[in-house]
N, C-alpha and C positions, 0 to 999 in steps of 0.2 A: 918640629916635624910632627904632623898628625897622621895617625894610622889606625884603621879599624881592623881589629883582630877577633876571631871567634873564640868563645870560651865554652868548654864542655863541663857539665856537672852542676850547674846552678839549679836551685829548686825554689827559692823564695826571695823576696826583696831583701831579707837579712843577708843572704848570700851575696847579692849584688852590692849591697852597702859595704860588706866586709872587704870585697875585692876593690871597690873604689877607695876605701880608706887605706888599704895596704899599698896600692899603687901610687896614690897621691902622696903618701908619706916618704916615697923613695926619692933620693936625690937625683935630680935630672928630669923628674916628671912634673910638668906644669899642672896637668889636670888629667883626670880619668873619669869617663862617663860610661857606665855599664848599662846596656839594654838587656833586661831580663828576658823579654820576649824575643828580641833579635839574637839572643845568645852571643853577644859580642861586646867589645869594649872599645871606645874611641879614646886613644891615648895621645896626648900632646907632650912630647918628650924631646930631650936633647940627645941625639945619638952619640955625641962626643963624650957625654958624661955617663950614660947608662945604656946598656944593650938590651935587646929583646930577650936574650937568653937569661939575663939576670931577672928580668920581670917574670919570665916563665917560671923560674925556680921559686920565686916568692909565691906565685899563685898556686903552684903545685904543692907547696908546703901547707897551703890552706885547705887542700883537698880538691882542687879544681885543676883543669888543664887549659893552658893558654896555647893556642895553635899559632906558631910563628913560621912554620915551614911553608913557603910559597908553593911548593910542589904538592903539599897535602891539601886535597880538596876539602873545603869546609862541608860541602854537601855529603861527601863520602864519610867524613868523620862523624857527622851527625847521624848518618844512616847506621854506622857501626854501633854508636852509642844507643840508638833506638832498638836495634836488633838485640843487643845485650840486655837492655831493660825489658824487652818483651820476653826473652828467655827466662829471666829471673822472675818475672811476674807469673808466667805460666807454671814454673816450678813451685813458686810460693802457693799458688792456688791448689796444686796437688797436695802439698803438705797440709794446707788448710782443710781440705776435704778429709784426709786421713785423720787428722787430730779431732775434727768435729765428730767423725764416726766413732772414735774412741770415747769422747766425752758424752755422746748421746747413747752410748752403750750398743751401738750397731756392730762394733768390733770389740772383742775381748780376748785376751790371751791368758787370763787367769783371774787372780784376785785384784783388789783395788790398787794395791801397791805396784803390782806389775804393770797394770794399765797406766798408772801415773808415770812410771819410769819410761814406758814406751812413748808417752806424750812428751816427756821431758827430752828424750833423744830427738824426736821429730822437731821440737821447738828449737833445739840447739842446732840441728842441721839447717833449719830455715834461717836462723840468725847468721850462721856462718856462710852459707851459699847465696842467700837472697838479700839479707839485710846488712851484710858486712860493710858496704860502703857508707851506710849511715853511721856506723861506729867509727870508721876511719876518719870521716869528715868531722864528726863531732869532737873526737879527740884532738885533731889538729886545730879546730876552732878554739877549744879550751886552752890549748898551749899558747894561742895568740890572744887569749882573754877576750874572746868573742863567742857568739852563739848564733844558731840559725835553726831552721825547721828540723834539721837532722838531730840537733841537740835534744829537742822535745821527744822525737821518736826514740832516740837512744836511751834517754832516761826512763821513759815510760815502759819500754819493752824490757829493759834490764831489771827494773823494779818488779814487774810482773813475773819475769822468769826466776829471779833470785828468791822472791817471796814463795813462789810455787815450789821451787827446789827445796827450800827450807821445810815446807809443809810435807813434802814427800817423805823426808827422812826423820823429821822431828815433830810433825804435826800432832800426832797422838800424845807424845810426851808433854808438849808445851800447852796445846789448846784442849786436847781431850781430857786431861786430868782436871781442868777447870770447867768442864761441860760446855766449852765453846765450839760451835760448829766451824769446821774449817774446810777449805776447798783449794784446788790448784787452778791456776789461770794461764796454763800454757797455751790454751786456745786463743786467749786474748793477745798474748805475745805474738803468736803466728798471724792472727787476723789483722792486727795493727799493721804489721809489715806488708801483708798482702794488699790491704786496702790503700795504703800509702803508695805502694808500687803501681797499683792499678790506676790510681789518680794521676800519678806522674806520667804513666804511659799515655793516658788520654790527653793530658796536658801537652805532651810532646807532639802528639798528632795534631792537636788544635793549634799549637804554636807554628807547626809546619804549614798549616793553612793560612795563618796570618802573614807569613812571609812569602806567600805565593807570588805577589806582585813583583817582589825583588827577584825571585827566580826567573819570572818571565822576562824582566829586563836583562838579566844575565844571559838568558838563552838567545837574546838578540846578538850577542857577541859571536862573531864567526870563529871557527876553530882553525881554518886553513885558508891559504891564499895561493894564487898563481903568479909567481915572480918571473919577470922577463929578464933573460940573460942572453943578450945577443939574439940569435935566431931560435933559441930554445926557451921553452916555458916549463918551469918546474913547480910542482905542488909542494908547498912547505908549510909547517905549522906557524901560527901567528907569532909565536915567540921568537921565530927566526927572522922576522922582518926588521929591517933597519931603516932609519931615516934616509931618504934619497932613493930607495929601491923603486923600480918600475914594476907595477902590478897590473895585470889584465883582469877585468871583471866582465863576466858574460851575463845575459839576462837570467834572472832568477837566483843568481848568487848574491851573497851579502858582501857589501863593501867591507874589506878587512880592517882598514885603518883610516884615519882622516888624511886627506891629501888634496892634490890639485890635478885636474884633468889635463892631459897632454895631447890626447887624441881620442876622438869619438866618432861613431857612425851608427846609423839606424836606417830602416827602410823609409821612415818618414823624413829624415834629415841626414844627408851624407856627412854632416859635420857635428852632429849632436846625438847624445843618448838621453833617455828619459828615465828618471829615477823616482821611485816611491819613497818619499821622506816622511810619511805619516807617523811612523814610530817616534820621530823626533818632534815634528811640528804639529801633528794632528791633521794636517791638510791632506785630503784624499787624492787630489789631482797630481799626477806625476810632474816632476820639475825638469825642464830642459837643461841639459848640461853640455856646454861647449868647451873648447880649449880654454884653460885658465879658470874654469869654474871650480868651486870648493865642493868636495864630497865628504860625507861623514860615515864613520864605521857603523855597520848595522843596517844602513839603508840598502834598498834592492833595486837594481835597474830592471825596468819592465819592458823596455824596448831598446835594442841596440846594445853593443858592447863598447867598452872604452878602456883606455890605459891611463893610469894615474901615477903621480910621484908621491910616495909616502912622506908625510910631514909631521904628523902626530901619531905616535904608537903607544901601545900598552896603556898604562894608567893615565896618559895625557890625552886620549881621544875624548871627543865630546860625550860619547855613550858611557865610557868608563867614569867620567866626572859626574854624569847624571846619576849613575848607580851609587857612586861614593857619596854624593850629596844626599840621596835618599837614606842610605845607611847611617850617615852622620846625624840626619834629622831624627831617625828612629832611636838613635842612642842618646839624643838630647832629652832633657827633662823639663816638663812644664812646671810652673810654680806649684800647682796642686800636687804634682807627683813628688816634688822635693819635700813638701810637708808630710806626705804619707811615708816617705823614706825615714824621716826623723821618728815618726811614730813606731815604724817597724823595727827600728834599731834598738828601741827599749822594750819592744813587745815581748821577746823571748825571755829576757831576765824577769820581766813583770810576771809572766805566766808561771815561771818556775817558783817565784815567790808566792803567788796565789795558791799553787799546788801544795806547797809546803804548809801554808796557813790552813788550807783545807784539811790536811792530815792532822795538824795539831788540834784544830777545833773538834774534829770527830773524836779524837783520842781523849782530850780533856773532858768532853761531855760524857762519853760512854765508857772510857777506860779500856782495859785490855779486851773486854767482851766485844768491842766494835773495831778492834785493830784491823782485821781483814777488810771491813767496810771502809775504814779510814784510808788504807792503802789503795783500794780500788777507786775511791773518789779522787784521790790525788793523781792517780794514773789517768783517769778519765779526763781530768782538767788539762793535763799535759797534752793529751792526744787531740781533744776536740778543738782546742785553740788553734786558729789557722792564720798565721801571718802571710801565708801564700795568697789567700783571697784578697787581702788588702794590698799586697805588693803587686798583684797582677791586675788589679782593677783599672789603674790608669794606663800603664804601658800597652796592655792588650788593645784597648780602645784606640789609643794614639797610633799604634802600629798599623791596625787595620784601616783606620781613617787615612793615614798618610799613603798607605799602599793604594787605597781606592782613589785618592787624589792623583797619584802617579799614573794610574790607568787611564785617567782622563786628561793627561798631559799638564797636570798642575803639580809642580814640584814645590813642596813645602820644606824649607830647610831646617826648621827647628820646631820643637814642641810648643814653645811659647807662642809662636805665630798661630799654630792651630788652636790654642786656647783663646788667643786674643781676637781672632777673626770674628767669632760669634758676637763679640761686644761692639763691633764697629757700628757707629751711627752717623759717621761723616766720612765721605770719600772724596778725596782730591784727585782729579785726573788730568793729566797733560793732554793737550789736543793733538798736535802734530806728531805722527808716528805711533800714538797710543790710541787715540779715539778715531783719528783719520789717517789715510794713507796718501802721502804726497805723490804726485805724478812725476816720476823721475825721467820721463821720456820727452819732457818739454824743453825748450831752449830757455835757465834761471835768470837771460838778457831780454827775452820777449814776454816774460811772465806777467809783467804789468798790464799787458793788453788782453790777458786771458781772464775769463770769468772765474769766480771763486769755485764753481763746480768743476771747472776744467783743471784747476790746480790740485784739487784734492778729491778724495772719495771716502765715505764712511767705511770703517772696518766691518767685517761680517757680524751681523746680529748686534751691532752697537746700539741701535734704537731699542731693541727688545731687552738688552742687558740693562740699560739705564732705567727703562720702565720697571723692570723687575726689582731693581734696587730701591727705587722710589716707593714702590708698593710695599716694601719691607721697612718703610720709614727711615731710610738712610738718605741723609742730605748729600747732594752731589754738588761739587764745586769744580768748574772747569777752568784751567789756567793755560795761558799761551803767550808766547812771545810775538805772536802774529798781530796784525792790525785789528783795531776795534771792530771794523766792518766784518772781516773774516771770522773773528771770534764769535761775534753776535750771530752770524749766519749759521754756523755749525751748532751753537748752543740752542738756537731755535729749532734746528732740524731734529735734535734728539730730546728736546724738552727740558733743558737745563736752565734754571732761572738764575743761578749764581755763577757768574763767569767773570774772568779778569783777563784783560789783554795787555800786551806790551810789558809782560812781567819779566823780571831778571831772576836768576837763580836764588838770590837771597830773598826775593819777594815770595817765592814758592815756599821757602823754609819758614818765613814769617807767618804766612797764612796757616801752615800746619800748626805752629806754636800757638797762634791766636785761637784757633779752634780747640786745641787741647786745654788752653787756659780757661775756656768757656765750659769745660767739663765733658768734652767730646772724646770718644775713642776714635782716632783718625787713621784711615788707611790711605796711602798715597800710591797712585799708579803712574809709572813713568817708564821712559825707555832710553833717555839720553843722559849725557854728562851733566847737562844743566838741571837735571831732576835729582841728582845724587844727594844734595843737601837736604831737600825735602824728604827724600826716601829715608835718609839716616835719622831724621827727627821724628818720623811718624811712628805710631804704635805698631802698625803692620805695614811693611813696605812690599810693594808688588811691582815686578818688572816684566817687560815683554821680552821674550827670548830673541826676537829679531832686533833688539836694541843694542846698546853698547855693553861691552864686557864689564865696565865699571858699575853700571846700573845693576847688572845681574849679580855682581859680587856683593853689593851692599844689600840688595833685596832679600827679604826672608822667604818670599814666594815668587816663583818664576812661572809665567804662563808660556807654554811651549808652542802656542799657535797664535793666530790673529783673532780668534773668536773670543770676543769680550764676554760671552755668556759664562766663560770660565770663572769670572769674578763672583757673580751670585752663586754659582755652583760651589765654589770654594767656601763661601760664607755659610751656605746651607749645610755643607758637609761638616764644617766646624761646629755648627750648632748641634747637629746630631751626634757628633763625637763627644762633645762636652756633656751632653745630656746622658750619653751612655756611661761616661766616666762617673757622673754623679749617681746614676743608678747602681753601678757596680760597687762604689764605695758605700752607699747607703746599705745595700744588702750585706756587704762584707762586715761592716761595723755591727749591724743588727744581728747578724748571725752570731758573732762573738759575744755580744751583750746578753743575748738570750741563752745561748748554749753553755757558756762557761758556768753560770750559776746552777743550771740544771745538772751538769756533770758533777758539780761539787756536792749536790744533794740538798739544795736549798728547799726543795718541796717537802722534805722531812720536817722542816720547821713548821710547815702548815698541816702536819699530820697526814700528808699524802705520800704513801710509800712508792714513789716514782723516781727513777734515776736513770741516766744514760750510762750504760756499761762501756768498758774500754773498746770492745769490738764495734759496737754501734757508733761510738765516738769517732773511731778511725774512719768508718764509712762516711759519716757526715762531714768530717774534715775534708776527705778526698772530693766529695761531691760539691762542696762549697767552692773549691778552687776551679773545678771543671766548669761549674755553672757560670762563673765570671767570664771565663774564656769563651764558652759557647755563646753567652749573651753578647759579647763584643763582636763575634763573628757575624752577628746579624747586620752589622754595618755593610757587609759585603753585598747585601741584598738591595741596598739603596740604588735607585735609578736616577 
């Protein structure tokens, strides 16, 4: 059983990796894929062996919250989390302003000791009220022998606070006697927490924007329906509808569930209603629906009303399955993201080690005289290191890219397909039903007497789509079970030089394998059962939504309409998404490579007294994460 559930409290890829590792280790769980940006986990588990309650308990022990209550709105939960985070951030900024005023001498309550004690109290309040969750999560992670971004924040703020508290009470006795200048760093402790909270607040806002396409899909789901009971019509919530219920739908209302029309009327046709199905198919023209016709949840009648019998309800409607497909896709990981996750899993322990080495080097070189500098350098290293930026680099771009594709009626089922699409240099396309539309109104006994043009017609923009693909140096191969004459005719119409007629299903698969053996990355576009073997063998499989269920189940990409321009659009979007991922990763790695040595004080070795202090380090760390997300959001501007 597969189920996508929301998770609250994740901050970096180390968090998502810990959750994945914990869930995957549980008996009865086959796999767990966490989407950091989607704030969810896709779990494949056996409900007879393990319950959701058990999994929730394990995740709670790590310091996060797994939402399993169906009555609990994910959007509402996230809103509560965002509100609390905003409240903590505002309060932390107030503490920061006060403590900076004390440190800068703008506020004074007496001598140096009293001012330091006031700063200590403010820093303690900030840790308790604003940064407490960092400490709780870090402690739970340590108990499970793991670490995350919260671990770095906890260690650095604790060291700064404890060292400063020591100096308040014993600074003169320990350092003053040896003529060593000493300071307190309560302001650093407060500012670290403030900047990290601010960064996370902006991240949450940006993540919310990356998930906007999913929310738009969810908004298409109606909340109520009019159920017919004898001569009465009652308005009921969607959850109350059962299979077999008779439902009346009027113009402008959303179809509540999938079903079959049993009666319809409109001023244009006394036996039919007209429904806008553009949200499913992308086709703007309303579709005529008579008795016996299928209707889908979320579509809207534009003319006439009708009554329908409910057949698919709840999570089984086409709209619900589309939403679930997109959610699962965004929870999946591309090969490049799995590599980054491995790096992130060792990143935090590595940074702690570098921080400790930094402290030792300063101390061994300068002795007790540079002990304060040694501690500050170690704290700065802990703070400036940012696993968040690396962890967010890939999933943010993927999520925005997949959401953008969904807006254009292109459903990409997994992240691997999104990454592979940009590499496609050979495309195999089925003719009948994919490139062309059969004429279903002719008699299949008199068809031999009809011309090829009368039997079929090209799909919308087929010629333009093929031309665009060829301009991008993608080789096109058309395959068909039709006659050589018909296959050649349609190949010539769209300008395809490589075509094959009278092919069997295994021939299609053999062609895909042959092209792959020649070093090509192959995409297969099909719509029927006879295409499934080739779809399964291809590097990227693309199905037409009006084809068979089997083809769509196998395919990694589903085109929701008949417009073949969706194919070059999907490839272009993949290229831009992968380019964005590479940009994000480049800047994330470059940031850490440059900033960690600067925080450690490497410039002192060149006789340049320049170093990043803990407060500036926390600001730079927060900005690095935010910049990755904002950069990914640029994908939403693609036309």
